C-alpha positions as CSV (number, residue, x, y, z in Angstrom):
1,X,28.1,-16.0,-14.4
2,X,31.5,-14.5,-13.6
3,X,32.8,-11.2,-14.9
4,X,35.2,-11.5,-17.8
5,X,37.7,-8.7,-18.5
6,X,36.5,-6.7,-21.5
7,X,38.5,-6.6,-24.7
8,X,40.3,-3.3,-25.1
9,X,42.3,-3.7,-28.3
10,X,39.5,-3.0,-30.8
11,X,40.7,-1.3,-33.9
12,X,44.2,-2.9,-33.9
13,X,45.2,-5.1,-36.8
14,X,43.2,-8.3,-36.7
15,X,41.0,-7.1,-33.9
16,X,38.3,-5.1,-35.9
17,X,35.6,-7.8,-36.3
18,X,34.1,-9.2,-33.1
19,X,33.7,-13.0,-33.0
20,X,31.3,-15.3,-31.2
21,X,33.5,-15.4,-28.1
22,X,33.4,-11.6,-28.0
23,X,29.6,-11.5,-28.2
24,X,29.4,-14.3,-25.6
25,X,31.7,-12.3,-23.2
26,X,29.7,-9.1,-23.7
27,X,26.4,-10.9,-23.1
28,X,27.9,-12.7,-20.0
29,X,29.1,-9.4,-18.6
30,X,25.8,-7.8,-19.3
31,X,24.0,-10.6,-17.3
32,X,26.6,-10.2,-14.5
33,X,26.0,-6.5,-14.2
34,X,22.2,-7.0,-14.2
35,X,22.5,-9.5,-11.4
36,X,24.7,-7.1,-9.4
37,X,22.2,-4.3,-9.9
38,X,19.3,-6.6,-8.9
39,X,21.0,-7.7,-5.7
40,X,21.9,-4.2,-4.7
41,X,18.3,-3.1,-5.5
42,X,17.0,-5.7,-3.1
43,X,19.3,-4.5,-0.4
44,X,18.3,-0.9,-1.0
45,X,14.6,-1.6,-0.9
46,X,15.1,-3.4,2.5
47,X,17.1,-0.5,3.8
48,X,14.5,2.0,2.5
49,X,11.6,0.1,4.2
50,X,13.5,0.0,7.5
51,X,14.3,3.7,7.3
52,X,10.6,4.6,6.5
53,X,9.5,2.5,9.5
54,X,12.0,4.3,11.7
55,X,10.8,7.7,10.5
56,X,7.2,6.7,11.2
57,X,8.1,5.5,14.7
58,X,9.9,8.8,15.4
59,X,7.0,10.9,14.1
60,X,4.6,8.9,16.2
61,X,6.8,9.4,19.3
62,X,6.9,13.2,18.6
63,X,3.2,13.5,18.1
64,X,2.3,11.5,21.2
65,X,0.8,14.0,23.6
66,X,2.6,12.5,26.6
67,X,6.0,13.5,25.0
68,X,5.2,16.9,23.5
69,X,7.2,19.9,24.5
70,X,5.0,22.2,26.6
71,X,4.0,25.4,24.9
72,X,5.2,28.6,26.7
73,X,2.7,31.4,26.6
């Protein structure tokens, strides 16, 4: 569902009682926003998983004894 520009003239003469089209627009915009959030959430979760895997790889590389910095005594 596409975004519809919200009504901004509430409270002006003849614009105080919302009608069916107002509620349909509001409901449609609500669905649109939820879909947008869900799509970005999926992108975020994929990015988060990739980042966690990269961090794990770096930690494994650092703790690998072959690549540890020698200790100076």
